[in-house]
N, C-alpha and C positions, 0 to 999 in steps of 0.2 A: 504493500500500500504506500502511496505517496503522502506528502505533507498536505496539511490543510491551511489555507491562507484566508484572510478576511479583507473585504473592501467595504468602506462606508462612503456615502456621498460627501464630497468636500472639495476644497480648492484644488487639490492635486489629483482628483479622480473624475470630476465631472467635465464633460465637454459636449459641444453641440454640433460636431461635424466629424467626418472621418478624415484621417490624414496619416500617411506613413511617417510623417515628421513629428508626430506627437510623442512626447516622452512617456514611456510605459509607467503606469501607476504601480505595477506589480510584475515581477518576473517569476515564472514557475517552471518546473521540470515536467516533462510528459508523465502522466499518471497522478499529478497533484490535483487537489480539489480546491475550489474557491467558494466561500460563503460570502454573499454580498446582499446589500439592500439597494433598491433603485427608487428614483423619483417617478412621478407620472410623466407622460410625454411633454406636458406643458411647464415643467419645472415648478410645479405648485408647492407652496410652503404649507398648505393645509387644505381641508375639504372646501368644495365650492359652496359659496354662501349666496351671492347674488350677482347680477350683471351678466356680461358675456364672459366666456372663458378667457378671452384676451385681457380682461380687466382684473382677473384674480391675482392675489398676491403671489409672487414668485420668490424663490430662494435667492440670496445675494449673488450667487455664481452665474445667474442668467445674464446673457448679453443679447442685445437686439440683433436679429439675423440668425440666431442659433436655431437648429432644428430640434429633434427629440433630445431629451436629457439622457445622455449615455454615461455609463460608468466604465472605467478602464483607462487606457488600453491595458490588456493583460498580454505580456510577452511570454511566448512558449519557447523555451530554449531548444534550439536545434531545428525549428520550423523553417522550411525553405519552400519557395514557389515550386509547384509540381507535387508536393506532398498533400495529404488530406488531414485536416484537423477534425478530430472526433470531439464533439461537445456532448457529454453525457448529462442530460437534464435530470437531476435526482430529486429536486424539490422546487416548487414554485408556490409561495404562500403570499396571498395578497394582504395589504393593509386593510383597515376597516371601512374605507371609503373609496369611491370612484366616480367618474363623470363621463357622460356621453353627450355630445353636442352636435349641432348642425353647422359645421364650418361653411363659410361662403366658398362655393366652388361652381364651376360650369355644370357639373353633373347634378348638384342639388338644385341649381336654377332650372334644369330640365324637368326635375320632379315638381317644379312649381313652388319651391320654398327657397327663401333667401334671407331668413331672419336669424342672424347669429345669436340672438337672445334666447333661442329655444335650447334649454339645457335640462338634462335629467341628472339629478344628483342621487347617487346610489349608496345605501348602507350595505356593507358586505359582512356576511356572517360566515366565517371560515370554519365553524363547527358544523353547521347545517349545509354549508356550501351553497348558499343562496344570496341573491342581492335583491333589495327592495328600493324602488325609487319613491320620490315625493308624491307621486300620484297613486301609490299603492300597488303598482305592478311588481310581481316577483318573478325572477328568472333563476335558473340553475347556473352556478359558476363552473367554469372550466378554464382555469388560469394558465396563461403562457406568456412568454416574452415576444413582443412583436418584432423587436430588433435584436438579432444575434449575427454579428458579422465582422469582417475585416476591411481595412481600407483598400481601395483599388491601387494598383502599382504606380499610377501616374502621380507626380508630385503635386503639392498644393492642398487646398482644403476642398472637401467634397461633401455635398449636402447629405443629410441622413434620410431624406424623403424617399428617393427611388431605391428599390431593391437592386442588388447586383449579383453576378455569378458567384461572388465570394461571400454572399450573405448580406445582412443588413436588414432593411425594413421589409422582411418577408411577409409578416402578418398572416402566417399559416396557423390556423387554429388547432392543427393536429400536433403541434410541438409542445405538448403538455409534459408533466412529470412522467418519467419512464421512457422518454425519447432519447435516442442517440442521433444527433444531427451531424452529417458529414459535409464539410465545406472544403472546396479547393483552396489551398493556401495561396494567398496573393502576394504577400510581402515577407521578407525575412523576419522571423520571430512571431509571425502571425498577427500580433497586435489586435487581439479580440476585444470588441466593445459590445455591451449589451444594455438594454433598457426597453422603454415603451411597454410597460406591463399592461396586459389585458386580462380583466377578470372574467369576461365572457365576450364572445364575438361570433357572429354568423359568417358563413362563407360569403365572400364578397366585400365584407366591411362596408355595408351599403351607404351609410351616411358620411363615411370618411373617418368615423371614430367608433371604437368599441367602448366597453366600460373601461376607460383609461384610468389606471390606478397605480399608486406606488406598490412595490413589492417589499413586504416585511422581511422575507427570506428567500433567497435563491441559492441553491446548491448545484454547482457544476463541477464535473471532473473532466480534465482535458488530456487528450492523447493525440499522438501522431501516427500516421501510417504512410508507407511509401509503396504499397502494393496495389494501389487502386487509382486509375487515372480518371478524375472527375472533371466535368466541364461546368457543373452547377450543383446546387444543393440537393442532397438526397437525405432521407431520414428513415430510421427504423423506429416506428411509433407504436403505441398501444393499439392503434387501428390497423396497422399493417405497414408495409413498405410504402414510402411516399417519394415520388420524384417531382421536382418543381421546374416549371418553365416560366421564363420572364420574356416580355416582348412589348412592342409598341401597341399591339392589338391582341385580341384573344386568340385569333388564328395562329399568330406567331408563337404566343406563349403556350398554346395547346400542343403545337408541333414539338416544341422543345421539351415539354414535360413528357410526351409520349416517346420521343426519340430516346430520352434518358431511361424511360421504363423498359423499352425494348432491349437496350444494352444491359440493364439490370437483370431482366429475365434470362438473357443469355448467360450472365454470370451465375445466377442462382440455379438454373435448371439445365445448363449446357445445351441450349437449343439454338438453332439458326435464327437469323433476324426474321425470316419469313414465318417460321413457327412461332416466334415471340409475338409477332403482330397478330396472328390468329388467336393465340392464347390470351393476349390482352383484350381482344375483342369480346371474349366471353367471361373474363375474370377481373378486369381492371375497371375502376370507376374514374371518371374525369370530373373534376370540380373546379369552380372558379375560386381562386384564393382571395384575390382582392382586385377591385376595379378603380381604386381611388388614389393610387400613388404615382400617376403619370406613366410609369412602366407597370403594366398590369401583370397579374400572376395567375397561373393555372397549376393545379397539382393533380397528379394521377396516383391512385391508391390501389395497391394490391393487398386485399385483406388477408389476414392470417388464415391459412388452410384453404384459400381459394383454388390453389393448384397443388395437388398432392401426388 
């Protein structure tokens, strides 16, 4: 077993962009674990009270122009481009509150709504695993981190908003506790950052926000492997194997998710690509991950036991 490290939100750990030039907040060896806390995506200093989400109080580390509140980066010693980073998600425990809002966007304007003052404030019960908003609606919680990723290899500052082949704002609701997320390493030492806690989200993240919440505790174990050539995120989840596709439209994202699934089926079952396509047609589900991050996402799921 490796060592366990701890990260708390603070001046040396919080940032609002990806960059290979950021100084690591922590350096770990493969096999080490990290226990951390995260803020909500909006850098909030406490639960929503009134006004728009943009008017809520934020922690002092927030700066104008920042994206999601991320914690890290975590350097993994020995990580090199071409390797795969294994992120074992062992626990994701929300805080007691969260917020869902209707941000101004072209998509929401098409829905016929453009009022950023519409906000649902949620009380979260992590014993019953339910959330209740101010209108009395109750939903089941299924918490996960919306952002798990590394910076792209290009220099400079990169926004947290679009997901990338090396992870980031994936917003895939299947990445719950018990998941192993596999990401292609993009830069030396990996420089993993995480954040954007979601207490619950539907496929698509329709309004642009889930129940955005701080996470009281996230436990991750990090490993490296050099025996798997990946071009995008893949995950082993409680629901089954998941391959993710990203693109400018749903057609492109779907193709990439399925292309990765065909490759995975060949690896798992030693079948040709043609056989993988036919097997996928009867055993794999295609779902829209999210349609709200500029770069859209689709994921394909091979449920456990679907092919025996």
